[in-house]
MOPAC internal coordinates of N, CA, C and O (Angstrom, degrees):
PM7 1SCF
backbone

  N    0.0000 0     0.00 0     0.00 0    0    0    0
  C    1.4736 1     0.00 0     0.00 0    1    0    0
  C    1.5525 1   103.69 1     0.00 0    2    1    0
  O    1.2310 1   118.14 1   -42.35 1    3    2    1
  N    1.1611 1   121.15 1   137.65 1    3    2    1
  C    1.4685 1   128.82 1   179.09 1    5    3    2
  C    1.6703 1   105.49 1  -107.26 1    6    5    3
  O    1.2310 1   123.53 1    -4.58 1    7    6    5
  N    1.3550 1   110.84 1   175.42 1    7    6    5
  C    1.4447 1   120.15 1   177.76 1    9    7    6
  C    1.3704 1   107.20 1  -143.72 1   10    9    7
  O    1.2310 1   120.02 1   -16.40 1   11   10    9
  N    1.4666 1   117.56 1   163.60 1   11   10    9
  C    1.3384 1   124.89 1  -179.66 1   13   11   10
  C    1.5570 1   118.88 1   -61.46 1   14   13   11
  O    1.2310 1   123.57 1   159.33 1   15   14   13
  N    1.2757 1   110.76 1   -20.67 1   15   14   13
  C    1.5041 1   124.06 1  -179.78 1   17   15   14
  C    1.5531 1   110.37 1   -58.91 1   18   17   15
  O    1.2310 1   121.46 1   147.15 1   19   18   17
  N    1.4014 1   114.81 1   -32.85 1   19   18   17
  C    1.3799 1   121.60 1  -179.05 1   21   19   18
  C    1.4883 1   117.36 1   -71.59 1   22   21   19
  O    1.2310 1   121.58 1   165.28 1   23   22   21
  N    1.3491 1   114.59 1   -14.72 1   23   22   21
  C    1.5164 1   122.86 1  -177.88 1   25   23   22
  C    1.5402 1   108.27 1   -86.17 1   26   25   23
  O    1.2310 1   124.10 1   -41.97 1   27   26   25
  N    1.3691 1   109.74 1   138.03 1   27   26   25
  C    1.4808 1   122.16 1  -177.10 1   29   27   26
  C    1.5134 1   112.71 1   -93.64 1   30   29   27
  O    1.2310 1   120.54 1   -45.07 1   31   30   29
  N    1.3588 1   116.56 1   134.93 1   31   30   29
  C    1.5507 1   119.53 1   177.04 1   33   31   30
  C    1.5411 1   112.62 1   -52.06 1   34   33   31
  O    1.2310 1   121.18 1   -39.10 1   35   34   33
  N    1.3142 1   115.34 1   140.90 1   35   34   33
  C    1.4163 1   123.46 1   175.86 1   37   35   34
  C    1.5493 1   114.17 1    69.60 1   38   37   35
  O    1.2310 1   120.34 1  -162.78 1   39   38   37
  N    1.3315 1   116.95 1    17.22 1   39   38   37
  C    1.4605 1   120.83 1  -179.31 1   41   39   38
  C    1.5059 1   109.08 1  -115.43 1   42   41   39
  O    1.2310 1   119.45 1   -40.46 1   43   42   41
  N    1.2330 1   118.65 1   139.54 1   43   42   41
  C    1.5890 1   124.50 1   174.26 1   45   43   42
  C    1.4799 1   108.40 1   -97.61 1   46   45   43
  O    1.2310 1   124.63 1   -42.43 1   47   46   45
  N    1.3820 1   108.72 1   137.57 1   47   46   45
  C    1.4240 1   122.98 1  -175.46 1   49   47   46
  C    1.5809 1   109.48 1  -132.93 1   50   49   47
  O    1.2310 1   122.19 1   -32.44 1   51   50   49
  N    1.2723 1   113.42 1   147.56 1   51   50   49
  C    1.4654 1   121.43 1   165.94 1   53   51   50
  C    1.4802 1   109.26 1  -102.95 1   54   53   51
  O    1.2310 1   120.89 1   -61.19 1   55   54   53
  N    1.3839 1   115.91 1   118.81 1   55   54   53
  C    1.3827 1   121.15 1  -173.65 1   57   55   54
  C    1.4899 1   115.14 1  -133.42 1   58   57   55
  O    1.2310 1   119.79 1   -16.19 1   59   58   57
  N    1.3980 1   118.01 1   163.81 1   59   58   57
  C    1.4327 1   119.10 1   169.93 1   61   59   58
  C    1.5411 1   104.91 1  -129.58 1   62   61   59
  O    1.2310 1   121.71 1   -62.72 1   63   62   61
  N    1.3525 1   114.32 1   117.28 1   63   62   61
  C    1.4823 1   119.93 1  -178.24 1   65   63   62
  C    1.4307 1   114.10 1   -62.57 1   66   65   63
  O    1.2310 1   121.44 1   138.04 1   67   66   65
  N    1.3078 1   114.86 1   -41.96 1   67   66   65
  C    1.5800 1   124.71 1   179.67 1   69   67   66
  C    1.5075 1   106.74 1  -128.19 1   70   69   67
  O    1.2310 1   120.44 1   -15.39 1   71   70   69
  N    1.2937 1   116.76 1   164.61 1   71   70   69
  C    1.4543 1   123.71 1  -170.65 1   73   71   70
  C    1.4327 1   108.58 1   -64.51 1   74   73   71
  O    1.2310 1   116.24 1   138.85 1   75   74   73
  N    1.2930 1   124.75 1   -41.15 1   75   74   73
  C    1.4503 1   128.72 1  -175.52 1   77   75   74
  C    1.5797 1   114.64 1   -96.97 1   78   77   75
  O    1.2310 1   122.31 1  -172.96 1   79   78   77
  N    1.2475 1   113.17 1     7.04 1   79   78   77
  C    1.6228 1   116.75 1  -173.28 1   81   79   78
  C    1.4967 1   103.64 1   -89.44 1   82   81   79
  O    1.2310 1   122.05 1   -22.39 1   83   82   81
  N    1.3665 1   113.68 1   157.61 1   83   82   81
  C    1.5052 1   118.24 1  -178.16 1   85   83   82
  C    1.5498 1   107.85 1   -69.96 1   86   85   83
  O    1.2310 1   122.56 1   -11.95 1   87   86   85
  N    1.3460 1   112.69 1   168.05 1   87   86   85
  C    1.4290 1   116.55 1   175.74 1   89   87   86
  C    1.5223 1   109.74 1   -78.64 1   90   89   87
  O    1.2310 1   120.13 1   -38.69 1   91   90   89
  N    1.2809 1   117.35 1   141.31 1   91   90   89
  C    1.3938 1   126.12 1  -176.53 1   93   91   90
  C    1.5187 1   114.87 1  -120.99 1   94   93   91
  O    1.2310 1   118.81 1   -41.82 1   95   94   93
  N    1.3476 1   119.87 1   138.18 1   95   94   93
  C    1.4602 1   121.99 1   168.33 1   97   95   94
  C    1.5103 1   109.31 1   -92.33 1   98   97   95
  O    1.2310 1   120.65 1   -61.18 1   99   98   97
  N    1.4617 1   116.37 1   118.82 1   99   98   97
  C    1.4428 1   117.14 1   173.42 1  101   99   98
  C    1.4353 1   114.75 1  -128.59 1  102  101   99
  O    1.2310 1   119.71 1   -22.15 1  103  102  101
  N    1.2481 1   118.15 1   157.85 1  103  102  101
  C    1.3830 1   125.71 1   179.46 1  105  103  102
  C    1.4937 1   108.45 1  -131.70 1  106  105  103
  O    1.2310 1   118.58 1   -46.83 1  107  106  105
  N    1.3780 1   120.31 1   133.17 1  107  106  105
  C    1.4725 1   125.62 1   172.98 1  109  107  106
  C    1.5296 1   109.12 1   -83.09 1  110  109  107
  O    1.2310 1   120.37 1   -59.32 1  111  110  109
  N    1.3281 1   116.89 1   120.68 1  111  110  109
  C    1.3574 1   120.35 1  -176.43 1  113  111  110
  C    1.5803 1   109.68 1   -97.26 1  114  113  111
  O    1.2310 1   118.85 1   141.31 1  115  114  113
  N    1.2956 1   119.80 1   -38.69 1  115  114  113
  C    1.4591 1   124.66 1  -166.81 1  117  115  114
  C    1.5305 1   105.75 1  -151.24 1  118  117  115
  O    1.2310 1   120.21 1   -32.16 1  119  118  117
  N    1.3712 1   117.20 1   147.84 1  119  118  117
  C    1.4290 1   120.29 1  -179.53 1  121  119  118
  C    1.5522 1   104.79 1  -138.36 1  122  121  119
  O    1.2310 1   125.29 1   -43.26 1  123  122  121
  N    1.4176 1   107.45 1   136.74 1  123  122  121
  C    1.5248 1   114.36 1   172.05 1  125  123  122
  C    1.4427 1   107.32 1  -112.66 1  126  125  123
  O    1.2310 1   116.70 1    12.10 1  127  126  125
  N    1.2995 1   123.89 1  -167.90 1  127  126  125
  C    1.4849 1   126.37 1   176.29 1  129  127  126
  C    1.4816 1   113.68 1   -65.03 1  130  129  127
  O    1.2310 1   121.28 1   151.53 1  131  130  129
  N    1.4186 1   115.15 1   -28.47 1  131  130  129
  C    1.4072 1   116.92 1  -173.01 1  133  131  130
  C    1.5953 1   111.48 1  -128.71 1  134  133  131
  O    1.2310 1   120.26 1   174.80 1  135  134  133
  N    1.1901 1   117.11 1    -5.20 1  135  134  133
  C    1.6017 1   119.35 1  -173.01 1  137  135  134
  C    1.5743 1   109.97 1  -140.51 1  138  137  135
  O    1.2310 1   124.88 1   -18.13 1  139  138  137
  N    1.4322 1   108.23 1   161.87 1  139  138  137
  C    1.4922 1   117.65 1   176.45 1  141  139  138
  C    1.5589 1   103.53 1  -126.10 1  142  141  139
  O    1.2310 1   122.75 1   -37.02 1  143  142  141
  N    1.2766 1   112.34 1   142.98 1  143  142  141
  C    1.4425 1   122.57 1   174.84 1  145  143  142
  C    1.4914 1   102.20 1  -100.89 1  146  145  143
  O    1.2310 1   120.46 1   -64.26 1  147  146  145
  N    1.3397 1   116.72 1   115.74 1  147  146  145
  C    1.6389 1   124.90 1  -168.75 1  149  147  146
  C    1.4999 1   110.43 1  -119.23 1  150  149  147
  O    1.2310 1   121.41 1   -47.71 1  151  150  149
  N    1.3043 1   114.91 1   132.29 1  151  150  149
  C    1.4641 1   120.57 1   164.62 1  153  151  150
  C    1.4543 1   111.97 1   -93.36 1  154  153  151
  O    1.2310 1   117.57 1   -53.30 1  155  154  153
  N    1.3392 1   122.22 1   126.70 1  155  154  153
  C    1.3673 1   125.21 1   179.51 1  157  155  154
  C    1.5310 1   103.76 1  -112.02 1  158  157  155
  O    1.2310 1   120.54 1   -47.39 1  159  158  157
  N    1.3404 1   116.57 1   132.61 1  159  158  157
  C    1.4181 1   118.64 1  -177.83 1  161  159  158
  C    1.5582 1   111.42 1  -112.81 1  162  161  159
  O    1.2310 1   123.05 1   -80.42 1  163  162  161
  N    1.3544 1   111.77 1    99.58 1  163  162  161
  C    1.3820 1   124.85 1   175.65 1  165  163  162
  C    1.5709 1   111.88 1  -107.56 1  166  165  163
  O    1.2310 1   119.87 1    48.40 1  167  166  165
  N    1.2472 1   117.85 1  -131.60 1  167  166  165
  C    1.4912 1   117.20 1   171.32 1  169  167  166
  C    1.5020 1   110.00 1   -65.56 1  170  169  167
  O    1.2310 1   119.64 1   143.83 1  171  170  169
  N    1.2538 1   118.29 1   -36.17 1  171  170  169
  C    1.4987 1   122.65 1   179.60 1  173  171  170
  C    1.6347 1    99.61 1  -130.89 1  174  173  171
  O    1.2310 1   123.14 1   -15.99 1  175  174  173
  N    1.3073 1   111.59 1   164.01 1  175  174  173
  C    1.5171 1   117.67 1   170.52 1  177  175  174
  C    1.4496 1   112.31 1   -73.79 1  178  177  175
  O    1.2310 1   120.61 1   -55.07 1  179  178  177
  N    1.3272 1   116.44 1   124.93 1  179  178  177
  C    1.4404 1   118.34 1   174.98 1  181  179  178
  C    1.5700 1   109.41 1  -111.11 1  182  181  179
  O    1.2310 1   121.62 1   -49.59 1  183  182  181
  N    1.3983 1   114.51 1   130.41 1  183  182  181
  C    1.4090 1   115.50 1   176.68 1  185  183  182
  C    1.5228 1   104.83 1  -102.57 1  186  185  183
  O    1.2310 1   120.36 1   -36.09 1  187  186  185
  N    1.3051 1   116.92 1   143.91 1  187  186  185
  C    1.4646 1   128.93 1   171.83 1  189  187  186
  C    1.5273 1   116.67 1  -158.76 1  190  189  187
  O    1.2310 1   122.22 1   -20.85 1  191  190  189
  N    1.3044 1   113.35 1   159.15 1  191  190  189
  C    1.5127 1   123.34 1   176.06 1  193  191  190
  C    1.5363 1   101.64 1   -99.64 1  194  193  191
  O    1.2310 1   125.02 1   -42.77 1  195  194  193
  N    1.3025 1   107.96 1   137.23 1  195  194  193
  C    1.4905 1   124.60 1   172.97 1  197  195  194
  C    1.5349 1   108.60 1  -124.10 1  198  197  195
  O    1.2310 1   120.92 1   -34.44 1  199  198  197
  N    1.3561 1   115.84 1   145.56 1  199  198  197
  C    1.3670 1   121.18 1   166.38 1  201  199  198
  C    1.5766 1   112.68 1   -71.01 1  202  201  199
  O    1.2310 1   120.42 1   -34.88 1  203  202  201
  N    1.2883 1   116.81 1   145.12 1  203  202  201
  C    1.4300 1   117.92 1   178.36 1  205  203  202
  C    1.5704 1   110.07 1   -61.66 1  206  205  203
  O    1.2310 1   123.25 1   151.88 1  207  206  205
  N    1.2867 1   111.37 1   -28.12 1  207  206  205
  C    1.5744 1   115.16 1  -176.24 1  209  207  206
  C    1.4983 1   110.22 1   -86.35 1  210  209  207
  O    1.2310 1   118.36 1   175.28 1  211  210  209
  N    1.4389 1   120.72 1    -4.72 1  211  210  209
  C    1.4455 1   114.83 1   173.45 1  213  211  210
  C    1.4901 1   115.04 1   -61.91 1  214  213  211
  O    1.2310 1   123.17 1   -39.91 1  215  214  213
  N    1.3237 1   111.54 1   140.09 1  215  214  213
  C    1.5038 1   119.83 1  -174.27 1  217  215  214
  C    1.4894 1   111.56 1   -74.71 1  218  217  215
  O    1.2310 1   123.90 1   -35.96 1  219  218  217
  N    1.3295 1   110.13 1   144.04 1  219  218  217
  C    1.5094 1   120.43 1   170.87 1  221  219  218
  C    1.5766 1   103.31 1  -123.46 1  222  221  219
  O    1.2310 1   121.65 1   -54.00 1  223  222  221
  N    1.2895 1   114.44 1   126.00 1  223  222  221
  C    1.5847 1   113.40 1  -179.43 1  225  223  222
  C    1.4476 1   107.08 1   -69.90 1  226  225  223
  O    1.2310 1   117.25 1   133.57 1  227  226  225
  N    1.3411 1   122.83 1   -46.43 1  227  226  225
  C    1.4709 1   120.70 1  -177.83 1  229  227  226
  C    1.5908 1   111.13 1  -143.82 1  230  229  227
  O    1.2310 1   118.43 1   -47.59 1  231  230  229
  N    1.2512 1   120.60 1   132.41 1  231  230  229
  C    1.4648 1   126.06 1   164.03 1  233  231  230
  C    1.5664 1   106.17 1   -94.97 1  234  233  231
  O    1.2310 1   124.15 1   -76.68 1  235  234  233
  N    1.3366 1   109.64 1   103.32 1  235  234  233
  C    1.5814 1   116.63 1  -176.02 1  237  235  234
  C    1.5437 1   112.46 1   -74.65 1  238  237  235
  O    1.2310 1   122.19 1   137.30 1  239  238  237
  N    1.2525 1   113.42 1   -42.70 1  239  238  237
  C    1.4246 1   114.58 1  -172.27 1  241  239  238
  C    1.5960 1   111.60 1  -162.29 1  242  241  239
  O    1.2310 1   120.89 1   -34.82 1  243  242  241
  N    1.3083 1   115.90 1   145.18 1  243  242  241
  C    1.4266 1   124.73 1   171.67 1  245  243  242
  C    1.5776 1   103.33 1   -97.11 1  246  245  243
  O    1.2310 1   118.29 1   -62.31 1  247  246  245
  N    1.2261 1   120.87 1   117.69 1  247  246  245
  C    1.5999 1   125.77 1  -176.86 1  249  247  246
  C    1.6157 1   105.91 1   -74.85 1  250  249  247
  O    1.2310 1   118.70 1   -51.09 1  251  250  249
  N    1.3043 1   120.08 1   128.91 1  251  250  249
  C    1.3697 1   123.93 1   171.91 1  253  251  250
  C    1.4990 1   105.46 1   -79.14 1  254  253  251
  O    1.2310 1   121.63 1   -12.90 1  255  254  253
  N    1.3826 1   114.50 1   167.10 1  255  254  253
  C    1.4422 1   123.23 1  -177.70 1  257  255  254
  C    1.5201 1   114.44 1   -54.49 1  258  257  255
  O    1.2310 1   120.28 1   141.13 1  259  258  257
  N    1.3143 1   117.08 1   -38.87 1  259  258  257
  C    1.4530 1   124.24 1  -178.61 1  261  259  258
  C    1.5427 1   110.46 1   -68.13 1  262  261  259
  O    1.2310 1   120.41 1   145.95 1  263  262  261
  N    1.2838 1   116.83 1   -34.05 1  263  262  261
  C    1.4649 1   121.11 1  -178.00 1  265  263  262
  C    1.6336 1   105.80 1   -78.48 1  266  265  263
  O    1.2310 1   119.93 1   144.69 1  267  266  265
  N    1.2165 1   117.74 1   -35.31 1  267  266  265
  C    1.3737 1   121.09 1   174.95 1  269  267  266
  C    1.4745 1   118.81 1   -63.65 1  270  269  267
  O    1.2310 1   124.07 1   140.62 1  271  270  269
  N    1.4334 1   109.80 1   -39.38 1  271  270  269
  C    1.4210 1   114.79 1   172.85 1  273  271  270
  C    1.4834 1   114.25 1   -65.40 1  274  273  271
  O    1.2310 1   119.20 1   137.84 1  275  274  273
  N    1.3647 1   119.13 1   -42.16 1  275  274  273
  C    1.4708 1   128.52 1   177.72 1  277  275  274
  C    1.6010 1   107.04 1   -57.28 1  278  277  275
  O    1.2310 1   120.33 1   134.72 1  279  278  277
  N    1.3295 1   116.98 1   -45.28 1  279  278  277
  C    1.4073 1   120.05 1  -176.48 1  281  279  278
  C    1.5761 1   106.09 1   -69.37 1  282  281  279
  O    1.2310 1   119.00 1   135.07 1  283  282  281
  N    1.3108 1   119.51 1   -44.93 1  283  282  281
  C    1.5042 1   118.46 1   179.29 1  285  283  282
  C    1.4580 1   109.37 1   -57.52 1  286  285  283
  O    1.2310 1   118.38 1   140.70 1  287  286  285
  N    1.3068 1   120.70 1   -39.30 1  287  286  285
  C    1.4743 1   124.70 1   179.81 1  289  287  286
  C    1.5396 1   109.16 1   -58.90 1  290  289  287
  O    1.2310 1   122.00 1   125.38 1  291  290  289
  N    1.3273 1   113.78 1   -54.62 1  291  290  289
  C    1.4707 1   119.00 1   179.76 1  293  291  290
  C    1.5438 1   110.26 1   -60.88 1  294  293  291
  O    1.2310 1   118.21 1   140.77 1  295  294  293
  N    1.3149 1   121.01 1   -39.23 1  295  294  293
  C    1.3806 1   122.32 1   179.01 1  297  295  294
  C    1.4845 1   114.95 1   -63.60 1  298  297  295
  O    1.2310 1   121.80 1   133.69 1  299  298  297
  N    1.3820 1   114.15 1   -46.31 1  299  298  297
  C    1.4716 1   119.99 1   173.77 1  301  299  298
  C    1.4254 1   113.43 1   -58.08 1  302  301  299
  O    1.2310 1   118.44 1   135.42 1  303  302  301
  N    1.3494 1   120.58 1   -44.58 1  303  302  301
  C    1.3920 1   122.23 1   177.60 1  305  303  302
  C    1.5410 1   114.32 1   -64.05 1  306  305  303
  O    1.2310 1   117.81 1   143.71 1  307  306  305
  N    1.3629 1   121.77 1   -36.29 1  307  306  305
  C    1.3932 1   119.18 1   177.08 1  309  307  306
  C    1.5029 1   109.84 1   -73.23 1  310  309  307
  O    1.2310 1   117.36 1   149.53 1  311  310  309
  N    1.2073 1   122.63 1   -30.47 1  311  310  309
  C    1.4819 1   121.90 1  -178.09 1  313  311  310
  C    1.5897 1   108.65 1   -72.26 1  314  313  311
  O    1.2310 1   118.50 1   158.15 1  315  314  313
  N    1.4423 1   120.47 1   -21.85 1  315  314  313
  C    1.3357 1   119.60 1   175.88 1  317  315  314
  C    1.4241 1   115.36 1   -86.53 1  318  317  315
  O    1.2310 1   119.25 1   174.25 1  319  318  317
  N    1.2749 1   119.03 1    -5.75 1  319  318  317
  C    1.5349 1   120.79 1   170.47 1  321  319  318
  C    1.4204 1   117.84 1   -57.60 1  322  321  319
  O    1.2310 1   120.38 1   -57.52 1  323  322  321
  N    1.2993 1   116.88 1   122.48 1  323  322  321
  C    1.4841 1   121.39 1  -179.76 1  325  323  322
  C    1.4838 1   112.47 1   -80.24 1  326  325  323
  O    1.2310 1   119.94 1   -52.40 1  327  326  325
  N    1.2923 1   117.71 1   127.60 1  327  326  325
  C    1.3944 1   124.04 1  -178.59 1  329  327  326
  C    1.6091 1   109.14 1   -94.30 1  330  329  327
  O    1.2310 1   119.34 1   -79.70 1  331  330  329
  N    1.4039 1   118.86 1   100.30 1  331  330  329
  C    1.3385 1   124.62 1  -176.36 1  333  331  330
  C    1.5173 1   114.13 1   -62.71 1  334  333  331
  O    1.2310 1   120.57 1   147.42 1  335  334  333
  N    1.3416 1   116.52 1   -32.58 1  335  334  333
  C    1.4183 1   122.29 1  -174.77 1  337  335  334
  C    1.5371 1   117.01 1   -60.93 1  338  337  335
  O    1.2310 1   121.02 1   156.14 1  339  338  337
  N    1.2654 1   115.65 1   -23.86 1  339  338  337
  C    1.5069 1   124.65 1  -176.20 1  341  339  338
  C    1.4683 1   107.34 1   -71.38 1  342  341  339
  O    1.2310 1   115.98 1   141.22 1  343  342  341
  N    1.2953 1   125.24 1   -38.78 1  343  342  341
  C    1.3735 1   128.07 1  -173.47 1  345  343  342
  C    1.5351 1   115.76 1   -89.96 1  346  345  343
  O    1.2310 1   119.48 1  -176.14 1  347  346  345
  N    1.2082 1   118.59 1     3.86 1  347  346  345
  C    1.5113 1   126.41 1  -177.43 1  349  347  346
  C    1.5448 1   101.69 1   -78.61 1  350  349  347
  O    1.2310 1   121.70 1   -49.03 1  351  350  349
  N    1.3305 1   114.35 1   130.97 1  351  350  349
  C    1.4332 1   124.98 1   173.52 1  353  351  350
  C    1.5069 1   111.98 1  -129.94 1  354  353  351
  O    1.2310 1   120.10 1   180.00 1  355  354  353

């Protein structure tokens, strides 16, 4: 079992918080003595505080800069996709 204390500031990780939970992309934005401010990238970016002692079931991967850039490109492209169903009346 891992904890948030193992994650480094300004790094992107693929993690599983619980054994049966989906894989999440997270980035540590800010660190205090006891807590971490974390961005979680799901359908939208969620910002939250986590205790350093909060459990992480598995840290699957630390993403290198190239992988982060690739992901940002994919993310940007998907945000620019127009949803035609919203405008139907």
